[in-house]
N, C-alpha and C positions, 0 to 999 in steps of 0.2 A: 267753893262751888260756883261754877259758871252760871250767870243769869241766863234764863231761857229767853229766846226771842219772842215768845208768846206770854211772858210772865205778867203782863199788865193787869190782867183780870184776877190774878191770884194774890191772896194775902200771905200764904205760907209757902215756903220753899218745898220743892219736891223731896219726898223721903228718899234717902240714899238707896234703900232696897228697891224702891219703885224705879229709880233711875236705872239700876242694874237690870231689873226685870224687864223694863220696856225698851232698853237700849238695843239698837240693831247695828251699831257702827262696827262691831267686831266682825260682822259678815257682809254688810252692805258697802263697806269701804272699797270693795273691788269696783264699785260703780263710779268712782271719783272722776274718771276721764269723761264718762258720759254725762255726769252731772254738770261738769264745767262746760262741755260742748253744748249742752242744752241751754245752760245759763247764758252763754255768749250769744247764742242765737236769739234767745228771748230779749236780751238786753239790746242787741242791734235792732230788733224789731221795734222795741219801745222807742228807740231813738228815731228810727225811720218814720214812725207814726206821730212823732212829736209829743209823746206821752211823757218822756223825760228829755231834758236837754241833751243835745248831741255830745257836748263836752263831758257831761256826766256819764253817758253811755261809753264813751271812749276810755274814760278813767276806770270804769268798772271792768271793761273788757281787758284792759292792760293788767289790772290787778288779778283778774281770774287767770290770766296766762302765767303770772308770777306764782300764784298758788299751785297751779298744775305742776310747774317745774319743782316747787318745794316738796310737793307730795312725792314726786318721782325720785327725788333725792333723799326721801325719808326724813324730811325736816319738819313735817306737820304732826303735832301731837294729836292723836285720835283717842279720846277717852270717853267713857260711858256717860259722863255728864253732858256730852254734846249730842246725845240721843242717836243721831244718824249722820251719815256722810253729808247729807244735804245741809243740815244745820251747822255742821262743823265747817264746811266751806263758807257758808254765809257769815258765820261768826268771824272767821279769819279775814273775810273781805272787809267787814266793818272795822276790824282792828287796823287794817292797812289804810283805809281811805275814809274812815269815819262815817258820818251820817249818809254820805252819798251812796255807800254800799247798801244802805237800807232801801234804796230805790229799786234795786234789782227785783225785789219780790212783788213789785207793782203788777196787778192783773194776773197774778199767779198764786197757786196754792201748792202746798207740798203734795196734795193729792194728784194733781195733773203733772207736777214735776217728777214725782216718783214713777208715774206711768210712762212718761217720756224716757226717763233714764233706762227703765227696763226694756222698752221697745228698742232703743238704740243699742243696748247691750245684746238683746236677743237677735237683732239683725246680724251683728258680727258673729255671734255664736253659731247661728244657722249656716252662715257662709263657711265658717271654719269647719263645722261638722260635715258639710257637703264636700269640702276639699279633702278632708281626712277619709271620708267614705269613698271618694274617688280613688284614693291611693289603695284602699283595700280591694276595690273592684279591679284595678289594674293588676294587682297581685294574683287574683283568681284567674284572670284571663291569661296571664303569663304561665301560671301552673298548668292551666288547661292546654295551652299551646305546646308546652314542653313535654306533655305526657299523652299526646294524641293516640298513641298506639296501645296504651295500657287498658286492659279489660279488668273488670271487677264484678263481684256479685251485686246486683241491685236488690234491695230489701223491701218487703212489705211485712208488717207485723214482726219485724226484726228477724224474719226467716228469709233464706235465699229465695229470690223470686225469678228474676231474669238477668242475664248478663248485660252490663252497660259499660260504656267507656268511662274511665276515671274523669276524663275531660268533661263529659256530659254531667257527671256528678258535681264537678267544680262549677260549671256554668249555671247549675241550678242555684247555687249561692249567689252568683253574679246577679241573677234575676231577682232574687230576694232583696239584695242591696240596691238594685235599680229602683224597686218599688219604694224602698226606704228613702231614697233620694227624692223621688217624686213627692212623697209625703212632706219632707222637709221643705221642698221648693214651694209646695202649696201652703204650708204653714207660714212661710216667709211673706206671702201676699197679705195675710191677715195680721201679721205682726207689723208690717210696714205702713202704718197709719199714724198720723200725728194727733196726739191727745192734748198737747199743750195749748192752753187757751180755754179749756173747760173749767179752769179754776177749781174751787172746792167741789162743786157739783152742778151749779146753775149757770155757768158761764161768767162773764165779767161785764161791768158797765163801761169799761174803758174801750176806746175805739181801736182795738188791736187788729192786726192783719195776720190771721192764722195761715192764709195761703202763702204769705211772704215767708213765714217761719218754715212752712212745709218745704218750700223751694230751697231755702237755705240749708235745711237738714236733709234734703233729697228724699222727702216723703212724697209719694205720688198722690196720696189721699189725705183728707182731714176727716176726723170723726164727725158723725152725723148727729150725735146726741151726747150732751155733756155729762149726764148722769151715767149713761152706759160707759162713757170713756173712762171715768175715774174708778168704776167698779169692775170693769171687764178684766178677767184673767183667763179668758178662753184661749188666747194665743199661747200662754204659758202651759195650760193644761194640754193643749194640742201638741205643743212641742214635746212635752213629757210622754204623751201617748205615742207619738212617733218614735221617741227614744226607747220606749218600752218594747215596741215591736222590733225595732232595730236590735236591741239587746237580746230579745228572744231569738232572733236569727243567729246572732253570735253565739248564744248559749247552745242552740241546736248543733252548730258547727263544733263548738267546744266539746260537746258530748261525744260527737263522732271521733274527734281527734283523740280523746281520752280512750275510747273503746279501741280504736284502730292501733293505738300504741301499746295495747296489752299483749302479753305473750300469746294469748288465745287467738287474737286477730293477726298480730304481727304485720299489719299493712304499712305502717309508717314508723319512722324514727324521727322524733322531734329533736331539734338541735339542743345540745347541752346548754346553750346560752339561755334557753327558755324553760329549763327544768331545774329541780333542786334534788338534794339527796335526803337520806334518812339520818336521824341522830343516833340510831341504834343498828340499822341494817346496812352494812357497807355496800351491798350490791344494788341498792335501790336507785332508780332514776324516775322521779315523780313528775308528772305533767302539771305542775302547779299553776302555770300561767293559764292554760285552758280551764282548769278547775276554778280559778279565781274569776275568770270571765263568766263562767257559768254561775258562780256565786254572786258576783256583783250585779247580775241581772235582777236579783231579788231586791236590791237597793232601789233600782230604778222603778220597779213595780211598786214598791212601798211609797216612793216619792209621788208617783201618779195618784195612788189612793189617798195620800195626805192632801194633795191639792184638791181632789174631787170632794173629799170630806170637808175640807176647810171652807169651800165655797157653796156647799149644797143648801145651806139655809140662811145665807146672808141677805138681809133686806137691802134695798138700794138706799144710799149710794155707797160711799166709802165707809168701811169699818176697820178698826185697828187690827182685827183678825188678819187682815190682808198683809200685814207685816210678815206673817208666817209663810207667805208664798215663796220667799226668796231662798231660804236655806234648802228646801227640797229641789228647787230649780238649779241652784248653784251646784248641789251635790250631783244631780243628774248630768249637768254639763261636764263637770270634772270627770265623772265616771265614764261617760260615753267617749269623750275626747281621748282620755288615757288608754281606753280599751282599743279604740280604732288605731291609734298610733302604734300600739304594740302588735295588733293583729297584722297590720301591713308589713311589719318586720318579721313576724313569726312565719307567715305562709311561705315565703321563698326559701326558708331554712328547713323545710320539711323534706325528708328523703322518703320516697315512695318505694315500697318493695314490690316491683312490677311482677316478678316471678310468683311471689306468694299470692298476689291479687288474682293473677291469671289462673292459677291452680284452683283457688277457691271459687272463681267464677263458674267453674264446671260442676262444683259440688252441689248436692241437694236437688239434682234433676232440673236445673235452671233452663234446660232446652225443651222442656215438656210442652210449653205453649207452641213452640215452633213445630214440634211433631204433630200437634193437633192442627195447626195451620196447614201442614202438608196434606193431611187427610181432607180438610175442607177444600183444598185446591183439586182434590180428586173427586169432588162432588158429594162428600159426606157432610150432613148437617153438623154444625159446630157442636151442638149439645151431645150428639152421638160420638163425634170425634173426641170430645172432652172425656167421655166415659171410657172410650177405648184406650186412650193414652193413660188414664188413671189406672187401668188394669195392667198396662205395660210397666208403669212405675212400681206398682205393687209387686209385680214379677221380678223387677230389678232389685228391689229392696230384699226380697226373699233370697235372691241369688247373689247378692252383694256386688252388683255391677252398675255401671252408668248406662244411660240410654244408648250412647254411641257405641257401646260394646256389644249391643244385641246383634245377632246375626240376622240376615234377611229372612231366613227360615223361621226364626223366633218371631219376628215381626209379622210375617204372613200368618202365623198361628193366631194372631189377634184380628187380622183383617186381610183379605186377599188383595186389596188394592196396593198394599206396600210393594215397592219395587226398588231397584238399585238407585233410582234417583232420589231416594229419601236421605241419603247420607250427607249431601250438601246442607240439608236442613239441620244437621247435627254437628256442623263445623262452627266453632266459636266465632271466627272472624266474619264468616258469611252471615251467621245469625245476627250479629250486631249490625252489620252494614245493610241488611235488608230492612231495617227499621227507619225508612226514609220519610215517614209522615212528618209534617211540620212539627218542629220541636223534638223530633225523635233522636235516638242515640247513634244513628248511623254516622260514620266518619264525615261524610259529605255534609250532613246537617250540622254537626258540631263545628266544622270549619266555617260554615256560614254564620253560625252563632258567634264565633270568635271574631270574624270580620265585622259583623254588625256591632258587636260590643266595642271594638276598637274605634269605630266611627262615632259611636255614642260618647265614648270617653273623650275623644277629641273635641266634640261639640261642647261637652260640659266644661272642659278645660277653658275653652274660649269664653264661654258664658261667665264662668267664675272670675276670670281675669278682667272682664269688661266692667 
């Protein structure tokens, strides 16, 4: 059994079951690169401030580099007796260079060390998520541009409402993911703060230079309160909240893809590469990928609730409960990233049934609002126009016809202002293209939205590369 680095105060060794129960190395080992990066920065700062000799700092940094390479080659044994990745690396360090390795932890606690590792990790995660999200946004814009002439029914209450362009529908998701990106970008600001130097909770008596460490690790800000620094998990909760909203948007899309691929809708055909079959029914082609995207959203919601519940009653400052923050965060990271990667590949492989969509765009009296607008333009108050068109719809239901099939004589029977100029108000293309209000479904507005989106994407690409 390995001796603990904190063993001095204890007379008895840690119970084996306690070791297993308290160990986190089986999941926090993914932080190894960030732990070493943070330790190198801390060590260089200690040397710069003459808190430890420069030659000791150089020896420690060199050994940490060796440990990093050994971990990446799979040569470092990570067992539960080592508690966590932080202790495992420090133990390996002292094995390599002896007591000099023990100087690394001067002016540092595992509390602020862990916080630093997670912030370094989350900085990378957020940037990766934004990059993957950008790929998804590109796919939506591509689909919208490729299907500009396709009309479909727009829905409210899952009932046919008004005709819209498929491209307009796709660009609605672009806007959702644009907000998701803004949330991640905003979360990054609160993540990108240096906690190292706060020590256990009260700061340190050593003359450290936290600003030096911040510059070295490219943190624009340093924490303002050491107690807050070691107990703060807001940035993890905020990321998970942003991820939950992002997954909600993906789930809404997944639900539509599932519905649209049914025989009843027949709006789309999802590529075979993203579907599976049935073990008993030979004809089946199941949209498993969208279904799992919808299902995995629940995991991210659960992780958010776990983090909120974990932290809701914790007194200041650090408590071991906070060890439980990592698994929900890691699971959310893995779920969101894998989902975004797959979604960006799935979207371009969807085949849209334009003929079926156009046919269904006319069903359910979707042009009724335009007929009411026609009457309003003739000077009739909207509420009265609404009532008149409602009567016409009832007449059409009774006779089994659509609005555009009504003769002028029939329409005049409901109000004398109807004239032959009514029929352009019942033509699908004209109906769609008249909706030129900002953000509307008119072709001209959708083209503007696509152009604007392309410019936004280009700007984001430059930002993420810088």
